[in-house]
KEKE-3310 file (N, C-alpha, C; in steps of 0.2 Angstrom, whole numbers, plus 5000, padded with zeros to 4 digits):
npx = (4850:4840:4847:4856:4848:4843:4854:4856:4845:4847:4858:4854:4845:4853:4861:4851:4847:4858:4859:4847:4849:4859:4853:4843:4852:4858:4847:4843:4855:4855:4843:4848:4857:4858:4849:4844:4853:4863:4859:4858:4871:4876:4869:4872:4885:4895:4903:4900:4904:4893:4895:4903:4893:4885:4894:4895:4881:4880:4888:4880:4880:4875:4870:4865:4868:4882:4885:4878:4886:4898:4895:4892:4904:4911:4904:4907:4920:4929:4944:4942:4941:4930:4932:4937:4926:4918:4926:4925:4912:4911:4919:4911:4909:4901:4900:4893:4893:4908:4911:4904:4911:4923:4920:4915:4927:4935:4929:4931:4944:4953:4964:4963:4964:4956:4960:4963:4951:4942:4948:4945:4931:4928:4933:4925:4913:4908:4913:4910:4904:4916:4925:4918:4920:4934:4935:4925:4925:4921:4913:4918:4914:4922:4919:4920:4934:4945:4956:4968:4973:4987:4984:4976:4963:4949:4947:4935:4934:4928:4929:4928:4932:4938:4939:4946:4944:4959:4962:4973:4978:4968:4966:4978:4980:4976:4960:4946:4943:4956:4962:4953:4958:4972:4970:4964:4973:4983:4977:4974:4987:4991:4982:4986:4998:4994:4995:4985:4968:4959:4965:4963:4949:4947:4954:4952:4956:4968:4975:4974:4976:4987:5000:4997:5001:4994:4998:5006:4998:4989:4997:4998:4986:4970:4964:4964:4967:4960:4955:4955:4944:4939:4924:4917:4921:4922:4922:4926:4929:4933:4948:4956:4947:4941:4952:4953:4941:4943:4953:4947:4937:4947:4952:4941:4938:4950:4947:4936:4940:4950:4941:4933:4944:4946:4934:4933:4944:4939:4928:4936:4942:4932:4927:4938:4938:4925:4928:4938:4930:4921:4930:4934:4922:4920:4930:4926:4915:4920:4928:4918:4912:4921:4920:4910:4915:4927:4922:4916:4927:4933:4924:4925:4938:4937:4940:4930:4914:4897:4888:4895:4894:4880:4878:4886:4878:4867:4872:4874:4861:4855:4864:4860:4846:4847:4853:4843:4833:4840:4841:4827:4823:4830:4825:4812:4815:4819:4808:4800:4806:4805:4791:4791)
npy = (4850:4859:4870:4872:4875:4888:4896:4897:4904:4916:4921:4922:4932:4943:4944:4947:4959:4967:4967:4973:4986:4990:4991:5001:5011:5013:5016:5028:5036:5037:5044:5057:5059:5067:5058:5059:5066:5058:5045:5050:5052:5040:5033:5040:5034:5040:5040:5044:5046:5043:5049:5060:5068:5070:5078:5090:5094:5096:5107:5117:5119:5119:5106:5099:5107:5106:5092:5090:5098:5091:5078:5082:5085:5074:5065:5072:5068:5076:5080:5082:5086:5082:5091:5102:5108:5110:5120:5130:5134:5137:5149:5158:5157:5151:5135:5126:5133:5135:5122:5120:5128:5123:5111:5116:5122:5110:5103:5113:5112:5120:5125:5125:5127:5120:5128:5141:5143:5144:5155:5165:5165:5169:5182:5188:5182:5176:5166:5157:5163:5170:5160:5155:5167:5167:5158:5161:5175:5192:5208:5225:5241:5256:5272:5288:5293:5305:5316:5326:5332:5336:5346:5353:5348:5341:5324:5312:5296:5279:5263:5244:5232:5216:5204:5192:5184:5183:5170:5166:5178:5186:5189:5197:5206:5222:5231:5233:5247:5252:5245:5251:5264:5263:5259:5270:5280:5276:5277:5291:5296:5291:5297:5311:5310:5311:5320:5325:5327:5321:5310:5301:5299:5293:5281:5274:5263:5259:5271:5274:5261:5254:5252:5247:5237:5222:5213:5220:5230:5222:5217:5219:5217:5210:5204:5197:5204:5202:5208:5224:5236:5249:5257:5269:5285:5302:5321:5332:5347:5362:5368:5377:5387:5390:5396:5408:5414:5417:5425:5436:5439:5444:5455:5462:5465:5472:5484:5489:5492:5502:5511:5514:5519:5531:5538:5540:5548:5559:5563:5566:5577:5586:5587:5593:5606:5611:5612:5622:5632:5634:5639:5651:5658:5659:5667:5679:5682:5684:5695:5704:5705:5711:5725:5733:5735:5741:5752:5758:5760:5770:5781:5783:5788:5799:5799:5796:5802:5803:5807:5804:5790:5788:5792:5782:5771:5775:5774:5761:5756:5762:5755:5742:5744:5747:5736:5726:5732:5729:5716:5712:5716:5709:5696:5699:5700:5687:5680:5685:5680:5667:5666:5668)
npz = (5208:5208:5212:5203:5192:5197:5197:5184:5179:5186:5180:5167:5169:5173:5161:5152:5158:5156:5142:5138:5144:5136:5124:5127:5130:5117:5109:5116:5114:5099:5098:5100:5090:5073:5063:5050:5042:5045:5038:5026:5022:5023:5013:5002:5000:5007:5022:5039:5055:5068:5080:5076:5070:5081:5088:5080:5081:5095:5095:5090:5076:5058:5054:5043:5032:5032:5030:5018:5009:5011:5006:4993:4988:4989:4979:4967:4968:4973:4983:4999:5015:5030:5041:5034:5027:5038:5044:5035:5036:5050:5050:5043:5030:5014:5013:5003:4992:4991:4988:4976:4968:4967:4960:4947:4943:4942:4932:4921:4920:4928:4939:4956:4973:4988:4999:4994:4987:4998:5005:4996:4996:5009:5008:4998:4997:4985:4977:4968:4957:4954:4950:4938:4931:4929:4919:4909:4899:4902:4898:4901:4901:4896:4897:4887:4888:4890:4881:4874:4857:4847:4838:4846:4849:4858:4861:4864:4869:4870:4876:4875:4886:4887:4899:4911:4927:4938:4947:4956:4959:4965:4978:4981:4970:4962:4960:4949:4947:4947:4936:4926:4927:4923:4910:4905:4907:4898:4885:4884:4884:4872:4863:4866:4858:4845:4830:4822:4824:4815:4811:4821:4821:4809:4809:4824:4832:4827:4830:4844:4851:4846:4852:4865:4878:4883:4892:4901:4906:4914:4923:4938:4941:4947:4936:4920:4905:4890:4878:4869:4863:4853:4853:4852:4846:4848:4845:4856:4865:4855:4857:4851:4846:4858:4864:4856:4859:4873:4872:4865:4875:4885:4878:4877:4890:4894:4886:4892:4904:4901:4896:4907:4915:4907:4909:4923:4923:4917:4926:4937:4932:4930:4943:4950:4942:4947:4960:4960:4954:4964:4974:4969:4968:4982:4985:4979:4986:4998:4995:4992:5004:5011:5006:5013:5025:5022:5017:5028:5036:5028:5029:5042:5043:5035:5022:5013:5010:5017:5007:4996:4997:4995:4983:4976:4979:4972:4959:4958:4958:4947:4937:4938:4936:4922:4916:4918:4909:4898:4898:4897:4885:4876:4878:4874:4860:4857:4859:4849:4838:4840:4837:4823)
capx = (4846:4836:4852:4859:4843:4842:4861:4855:4840:4850:4863:4850:4842:4858:4862:4845:4847:4864:4857:4842:4852:4863:4847:4840:4857:4859:4841:4844:4860:4853:4838:4851:4861:4854:4848:4842:4860:4867:4858:4860:4878:4877:4865:4877:4892:4900:4902:4902:4903:4887:4899:4905:4887:4883:4898:4893:4875:4881:4891:4875:4881:4871:4874:4863:4872:4889:4884:4876:4892:4903:4892:4892:4911:4913:4901:4911:4927:4934:4947:4941:4939:4924:4934:4938:4920:4917:4930:4922:4905:4912:4922:4906:4908:4896:4903:4892:4897:4914:4911:4901:4916:4928:4917:4916:4935:4938:4926:4934:4952:4955:4967:4962:4964:4951:4962:4962:4944:4940:4950:4941:4924:4928:4934:4921:4907:4906:4918:4907:4904:4922:4927:4915:4922:4940:4934:4921:4927:4916:4915:4918:4915:4925:4917:4923:4941:4946:4963:4969:4978:4992:4981:4971:4955:4948:4944:4932:4935:4924:4931:4926:4938:4936:4944:4944:4947:4965:4961:4978:4980:4962:4967:4984:4980:4972:4954:4943:4944:4963:4963:4951:4963:4978:4969:4962:4979:4987:4974:4975:4994:4990:4978:4991:5003:4991:4996:4979:4962:4955:4967:4960:4942:4947:4956:4953:4959:4975:4979:4973:4978:4992:5006:4996:5003:4989:5001:5009:4992:4985:5003:4997:4978:4967:4960:4968:4965:4960:4956:4951:4941:4936:4917:4915:4926:4919:4927:4923:4929:4939:4952:4958:4941:4940:4958:4952:4935:4945:4958:4942:4935:4952:4952:4935:4939:4954:4945:4930:4945:4952:4935:4932:4949:4945:4928:4936:4948:4935:4925:4941:4944:4926:4926:4943:4935:4920:4932:4941:4925:4918:4935:4933:4915:4921:4935:4923:4910:4924:4930:4912:4910:4926:4919:4907:4920:4931:4918:4915:4933:4934:4920:4927:4944:4936:4942:4924:4909:4891:4886:4898:4891:4873:4879:4888:4873:4862:4875:4874:4855:4855:4867:4856:4840:4849:4854:4837:4830:4843:4839:4820:4824:4834:4820:4806:4817:4820:4801:4797:4810:4801:4785:4791)
capy = (4852:4866:4875:4874:4880:4894:4899:4898:4909:4922:4923:4925:4938:4948:4945:4950:4966:4971:4968:4979:4992:4992:4993:5007:5016:5014:5020:5035:5039:5039:5050:5064:5059:5069:5052:5060:5068:5051:5040:5053:5052:5032:5031:5043:5032:5044:5037:5049:5043:5047:5053:5067:5071:5073:5083:5095:5096:5099:5114:5121:5120:5118:5099:5097:5111:5103:5086:5090:5100:5086:5073:5084:5085:5066:5063:5074:5066:5082:5078:5087:5083:5086:5096:5109:5110:5113:5126:5136:5136:5141:5155:5163:5156:5147:5129:5123:5137:5133:5114:5121:5132:5117:5106:5119:5123:5104:5102:5117:5111:5126:5123:5130:5122:5122:5133:5147:5144:5146:5162:5170:5165:5173:5189:5191:5178:5176:5162:5152:5167:5172:5155:5156:5173:5165:5153:5164:5182:5197:5214:5230:5248:5263:5278:5295:5294:5312:5318:5332:5330:5341:5352:5356:5346:5336:5318:5307:5288:5274:5257:5238:5228:5209:5202:5186:5185:5178:5167:5167:5185:5189:5192:5202:5211:5228:5230:5235:5253:5253:5244:5256:5270:5262:5259:5277:5284:5274:5279:5297:5297:5290:5304:5317:5309:5312:5326:5328:5324:5318:5303:5297:5298:5288:5274:5274:5257:5260:5277:5273:5255:5250:5251:5244:5229:5219:5210:5226:5233:5217:5215:5220:5217:5203:5203:5196:5207:5197:5211:5230:5238:5256:5257:5276:5291:5309:5326:5336:5355:5365:5372:5383:5392:5393:5401:5414:5417:5419:5431:5442:5441:5448:5461:5467:5467:5478:5489:5492:5495:5508:5516:5516:5524:5538:5540:5542:5554:5565:5564:5569:5584:5590:5588:5598:5612:5613:5615:5629:5638:5636:5643:5658:5661:5660:5673:5685:5683:5686:5702:5708:5706:5717:5731:5738:5737:5746:5760:5761:5763:5776:5786:5785:5792:5806:5798:5795:5805:5799:5809:5799:5783:5787:5793:5775:5766:5776:5772:5754:5754:5763:5751:5736:5745:5747:5728:5723:5734:5726:5708:5711:5718:5703:5691:5700:5699:5681:5678:5687:5676:5660:5667:5668)
capz = (5202:5209:5213:5195:5188:5200:5195:5177:5179:5188:5175:5161:5170:5172:5154:5149:5160:5152:5135:5139:5146:5131:5119:5129:5128:5110:5107:5119:5109:5093:5099:5100:5083:5068:5059:5043:5040:5045:5034:5019:5021:5021:5006:4997:5000:5012:5029:5044:5061:5072:5086:5073:5069:5087:5091:5076:5083:5101:5095:5087:5069:5053:5052:5036:5027:5032:5028:5011:5006:5011:5001:4986:4986:4988:4973:4962:4968:4975:4989:5004:5023:5033:5045:5030:5026:5045:5046:5031:5040:5057:5048:5040:5023:5012:5011:4997:4986:4989:4984:4968:4964:4965:4955:4941:4942:4940:4925:4917:4920:4931:4946:4962:4979:4993:5003:4990:4986:5005:5006:4991:4998:5015:5006:4994:4997:4978:4975:4962:4951:4952:4946:4932:4927:4927:4913:4904:4899:4902:4895:4904:4897:4900:4892:4887:4890:4887:4879:4868:4851:4846:4835:4850:4850:4864:4859:4869:4867:4874:4874:4878:4888:4888:4904:4915:4934:4939:4954:4960:4960:4966:4985:4981:4964:4961:4957:4942:4946:4946:4930:4922:4927:4919:4903:4903:4906:4892:4880:4885:4881:4864:4861:4865:4853:4838:4827:4819:4827:4810:4810:4827:4819:4804:4812:4830:4835:4826:4833:4851:4854:4843:4856:4871:4880:4888:4899:4905:4909:4919:4927:4945:4942:4948:4930:4914:4899:4884:4872:4870:4857:4853:4851:4850:4846:4846:4847:4862:4863:4850:4861:4847:4846:4865:4866:4853:4863:4879:4870:4864:4881:4888:4875:4879:4897:4894:4883:4897:4910:4898:4896:4914:4917:4905:4912:4929:4923:4916:4931:4942:4930:4931:4950:4951:4940:4951:4966:4957:4953:4971:4977:4965:4971:4989:4985:4976:4991:5003:4993:4993:5011:5014:5004:5018:5031:5019:5016:5034:5038:5024:5031:5049:5042:5032:5016:5010:5015:5016:5001:4991:4998:4992:4976:4974:4979:4966:4953:4957:4957:4940:4932:4939:4931:4915:4914:4918:4903:4892:4898:4895:4878:4873:4879:4869:4854:4856:4859:4842:4833:4840:4833:4816)
cpx = (4843:4840:4855:4854:4842:4848:4859:4850:4843:4855:4860:4847:4848:4860:4856:4845:4852:4861:4851:4844:4856:4858:4845:4846:4858:4853:4841:4849:4858:4846:4841:4855:4856:4853:4847:4849:4864:4866:4858:4867:4879:4875:4869:4884:4897:4898:4904:4899:4897:4890:4901:4899:4885:4887:4896:4886:4876:4884:4887:4877:4876:4873:4871:4867:4879:4889:4883:4882:4897:4901:4893:4899:4913:4910:4905:4918:4932:4937:4947:4939:4934:4926:4935:4931:4917:4920:4927:4916:4906:4915:4917:4905:4903:4899:4900:4893:4903:4915:4909:4907:4922:4926:4918:4923:4937:4935:4928:4942:4956:4958:4966:4962:4958:4953:4961:4954:4940:4942:4946:4934:4923:4929:4929:4914:4904:4911:4916:4907:4911:4926:4924:4919:4930:4941:4930:4923:4921:4918:4913:4919:4918:4924:4920:4929:4944:4954:4963:4974:4982:4990:4976:4964:4955:4945:4942:4931:4932:4926:4927:4931:4935:4941:4941:4948:4953:4964:4966:4981:4974:4963:4973:4984:4975:4966:4952:4944:4951:4965:4960:4955:4969:4976:4967:4968:4983:4984:4974:4982:4994:4986:4983:4996:5001:4992:4990:4973:4958:4958:4964:4953:4942:4949:4958:4957:4967:4979:4978:4976:4983:4998:5004:4997:4999:4992:5004:5003:4989:4991:5001:4990:4976:4963:4966:4965:4965:4960:4953:4950:4938:4929:4914:4920:4922:4924:4922:4924:4935:4943:4955:4953:4940:4946:4956:4946:4938:4950:4953:4940:4940:4953:4947:4935:4943:4951:4939:4935:4947:4946:4934:4937:4948:4939:4929:4939:4944:4931:4929:4942:4938:4925:4932:4940:4930:4923:4935:4936:4922:4924:4935:4927:4917:4926:4931:4918:4914:4926:4924:4910:4915:4924:4915:4911:4925:4928:4917:4921:4935:4930:4922:4933:4943:4938:4936:4918:4902:4888:4888:4895:4884:4874:4881:4883:4868:4865:4874:4867:4853:4858:4863:4850:4842:4850:4848:4833:4833:4841:4832:4820:4826:4828:4814:4809:4817:4813:4798:4801:4807:4795:4785:4794)
cpy = (4858:4871:4877:4878:4887:4899:4902:4904:4916:4925:4925:4931:4944:4949:4949:4958:4970:4972:4973:4985:4995:4994:4999:5013:5018:5018:5028:5039:5041:5044:5057:5065:5062:5063:5054:5062:5061:5046:5043:5052:5044:5030:5034:5040:5035:5042:5043:5046:5047:5051:5060:5071:5074:5078:5090:5098:5099:5106:5119:5123:5117:5111:5098:5101:5108:5097:5085:5092:5095:5080:5075:5084:5078:5063:5065:5073:5071:5080:5083:5083:5087:5091:5103:5111:5113:5119:5132:5139:5140:5148:5161:5162:5151:5140:5125:5127:5136:5126:5116:5124:5127:5112:5109:5120:5115:5102:5107:5117:5117:5124:5128:5125:5124:5127:5140:5149:5147:5153:5167:5171:5170:5180:5192:5188:5178:5171:5158:5157:5169:5166:5154:5161:5171:5161:5157:5172:5186:5203:5220:5237:5253:5268:5285:5296:5301:5313:5323:5330:5336:5347:5355:5355:5341:5329:5314:5300:5284:5268:5250:5234:5221:5207:5196:5188:5180:5176:5168:5174:5190:5193:5197:5208:5217:5227:5233:5242:5256:5251:5249:5262:5269:5262:5266:5281:5282:5277:5287:5299:5296:5296:5310:5316:5310:5319:5330:5324:5320:5310:5298:5295:5293:5282:5274:5269:5257:5265:5276:5266:5251:5248:5249:5237:5227:5217:5214:5229:5229:5215:5214:5219:5210:5201:5202:5200:5204:5202:5218:5233:5245:5255:5264:5281:5297:5315:5330:5344:5356:5370:5378:5388:5394:5397:5407:5418:5420:5425:5437:5443:5445:5455:5466:5469:5473:5484:5493:5495:5502:5513:5518:5521:5531:5542:5543:5548:5561:5568:5568:5576:5588:5592:5594:5606:5614:5616:5621:5634:5639:5640:5651:5661:5663:5666:5679:5687:5686:5694:5707:5710:5711:5724:5736:5740:5742:5753:5763:5764:5770:5782:5788:5789:5798:5805:5798:5797:5801:5800:5805:5792:5783:5788:5786:5771:5767:5774:5765:5752:5756:5759:5744:5737:5744:5739:5725:5725:5730:5719:5708:5712:5712:5697:5692:5699:5692:5677:5679:5682:5669:5661:5666:5660)
cpz = (5202:5209:5206:5192:5190:5198:5187:5175:5181:5183:5168:5163:5170:5165:5150:5150:5157:5145:5134:5139:5139:5125:5121:5127:5121:5107:5110:5115:5103:5092:5098:5093:5077:5062:5052:5039:5040:5040:5026:5017:5019:5014:5000:4996:5003:5019:5034:5050:5065:5078:5083:5073:5075:5089:5087:5079:5090:5101:5091:5080:5065:5051:5044:5031:5026:5029:5020:5007:5005:5005:4994:4983:4984:4981:4967:4963:4969:4982:4994:5011:5026:5038:5042:5029:5033:5046:5041:5034:5046:5055:5045:5033:5021:5009:5004:4991:4985:4986:4977:4964:4962:4960:4948:4939:4939:4933:4920:4916:4922:4938:4951:4968:4984:4997:5000:4988:4993:5006:5002:4993:5004:5013:5002:4994:4990:4974:4968:4956:4949:4948:4939:4928:4926:4921:4908:4905:4899:4900:4899:4899:4900:4895:4893:4890:4887:4887:4874:4863:4851:4843:4840:4850:4854:4860:4865:4866:4872:4871:4877:4880:4890:4893:4907:4922:4934:4947:4958:4962:4963:4974:4985:4976:4965:4958:4950:4941:4944:4938:4924:4921:4922:4911:4900:4902:4900:4886:4879:4883:4874:4860:4860:4860:4845:4836:4825:4822:4821:4810:4815:4824:4814:4805:4819:4833:4833:4829:4841:4855:4851:4848:4863:4872:4885:4894:4904:4910:4915:4924:4935:4946:4944:4942:4925:4909:4893:4878:4873:4863:4858:4850:4849:4851:4844:4848:4852:4861:4858:4854:4857:4847:4853:4867:4862:4857:4869:4877:4869:4870:4885:4885:4877:4886:4898:4891:4889:4902:4907:4898:4903:4917:4914:4908:4918:4929:4921:4922:4937:4939:4931:4939:4952:4948:4944:4957:4965:4957:4960:4975:4975:4968:4978:4989:4984:4982:4997:5002:4994:5001:5014:5012:5009:5023:5028:5019:5024:5038:5034:5027:5038:5048:5039:5025:5011:5014:5013:5010:4995:4991:4995:4985:4973:4974:4973:4960:4952:4955:4950:4935:4933:4935:4924:4912:4914:4912:4897:4892:4896:4888:4874:4873:4874:4862:4852:4855:4852:4837:4834:4837:4826:4814)
residu = (MET:ASN:LEU:SER:LEU:LEU:ASN:ILE:SER:VAL:ALA:GLY:ILE:VAL:LEU:LEU:SER:ILE:LEU:GLY:ALA:LEU:ILE:VAL:GLY:VAL:VAL:VAL:TYR:PHE:CYS:PHE:VAL:PRO:LEU:LYS:SER:TYR:PHE:THR:ALA:ILE:VAL:SER:GLY:THR:TYR:ILE:THR:SER:PHE:LYS:LEU:LEU:SER:LEU:LYS:ASN:ARG:LYS:LEU:ASP:VAL:LYS:THR:ILE:VAL:ASP:ALA:PHE:VAL:MET:ALA:LYS:LYS:ALA:LYS:ILE:LYS:VAL:LYS:LEU:ASN:GLN:ILE:GLU:ASN:ILE:TYR:THR:ALA:GLY:GLY:ASP:ALA:GLN:GLU:VAL:VAL:LYS:ALA:LEU:ILE:PHE:ALA:LYS:ASN:SER:ASN:VAL:ASN:ILE:THR:ILE:GLU:LEU:ALA:THR:ALA:ILE:GLU:LEU:SER:SER:HIS:ASN:VAL:TYR:ASN:LEU:VAL:GLN:GLU:SER:VAL:LEU:SER:ARG:VAL:GLU:LYS:ILE:GLU:GLU:ILE:SER:GLY:VAL:THR:GLN:ASP:ASN:TYR:GLU:ILE:LEU:ALA:SER:VAL:ASN:VAL:SER:LEU:LYS:THR:LYS:LEU:ASP:SER:TYR:LEU:THR:GLY:THR:GLY:LEU:GLU:GLU:LEU:ARG:GLY:VAL:ILE:GLY:ALA:TRP:ILE:MET:GLU:ASN:ILE:SER:LYS:GLN:ALA:ASP:HIS:ARG:SER:VAL:LEU:LYS:GLU:PRO:ASN:GLN:SER:LEU:LEU:SER:ASN:ILE:ASP:LEU:ARG:VAL:ILE:ALA:GLN:LYS:SER:MET:TYR:GLU:VAL:ILE:ASP:ILE:ASN:VAL:PHE:GLU:VAL:LYS:ILE:GLY:ARG:ASP:LEU:ASN:MET:GLU:ARG:GLU:ILE:LYS:ALA:ALA:GLU:LYS:GLU:LYS:ILE:TYR:ALA:GLU:ILE:GLN:ALA:GLU:ARG:LEU:LYS:ASN:ALA:GLU:GLU:ILE:LYS:GLU:ILE:LYS:MET:ARG:ALA:GLN:THR:GLU:GLU:MET:LYS:SER:ALA:VAL:LEU:GLN:ALA:GLU:ALA:GLU:VAL:PRO:LEU:ALA:LEU:SER:GLU:ALA:ILE:LYS:GLU:GLY:ARG:PHE:SER:VAL:MET:ASP:TYR:TYR:LYS:LEU:MET:ASN:LEU:GLN:ALA:ASP:THR:ALA:LEU:ARG:ARG:ALA:PHE:VAL:THR:ASP:GLY:LYS:LYS:GLU:GLU:ASP:ASP:GLU:GLY:ASP:ASP:PHE)
# end
């Protein structure tokens, strides 16, 4: 009897030990499990295993963000898996923004897969706004597109472009600047086809937008063009007047060049005359310098005496004196004339 009781007590102790160990193990296990996120998922009707949550925590991921995004998707009845939400987070995207974009697309009857939404989020980090823009159009302004009419007037046209984002072309299509360039080139071509600038001012939409195909414009773009409207048209430069002004400036420059040439020719002529005068003076001086030598030679050879030389000098002095008297007389007459 005592032996049987002893066996029962040993078995009970072992059983209690095992049960206690299990309880301790469970308690320790749940100490590491993010219980708040675990119970949030359960209360929201979305079951996530504690082992999965512990795995996310061990990899140092934001468990709350991932669980909240997954619960949000499940509540909106979006078909998404937890590992897809996890992949968005680990790739650097905002999982909650992707889920919000999917919910908005579903409510707006826009077809978009989680793979495309994820790719857009990773490339732009703006997936929710882009999904909104695919439903609600927005207006972009293209100001002062410049072109010249056939009567040589510059036209400056400004337009409003209503457009939506094409989600399926967002990753491969051209951007907004390229779309602006295509629209601007088309309007410039239409301006150049106008024979009279006044027709553009009178009916701008008819003149500039009548032959524009919106589907062709947006064919390679990430945007769908809904409508284009001209909101301002004004005249820029009058090229005819500029041409006349340039012609007058050219004529003025040509006249100035001709006048400069004539002036240079006169200056060259005057310089030549001065040079000739100097040459003549030099010749006279040279001739005067040879006179004493000639007289000396003549005296030495006996062809000219010393008395003849003195008579010549007296004659030169007398001539100079008479010239001085004549000059002084003319000055006195000029002075008397000035007094009257």
